[in-house]
C-alpha positions, 0 to 999 in steps of 0.5 A: 515478512512474506505476504506482508504489504512491505514484502510486496512493495519491497520487491519493486525496483521503483518503490523505496521505503522512505521512513519506518516507525514501530508503534509496538505490538506488531504495528508500524507506520511506513512512508513509501515512494512509488515511482509509477509501478503497478503493485498487486498485493496477494492476500497480505497477512496484515491490515493496511491503511494508506494515505496518499500524500501526492499522486494516487490517481492510478490507485483504484478498487478492482470492484469499484468500476472506474473510481480512482484515487487522488491526493489525500485519499485514504485506502483500507486493505483488510488482511487476506484481501487482494488488490 
């Protein structure tokens, strides 16, 4: 599991995995709760699609200036990218 988004989130003491469901062929849906930790992904090997159900205001693209996330925002992180 090294270099997966699950690996990076699982290292935080304030992030908890709430639910996980396998979709088959190496794909899964995971619900995480992050209580104000700043997480950086260093080239995860998997594509990540995130939907912020609440919060997300501190989430931003590093190359998009001051634009930030919001509840309901969808974020896509391609495999191999940093955040």
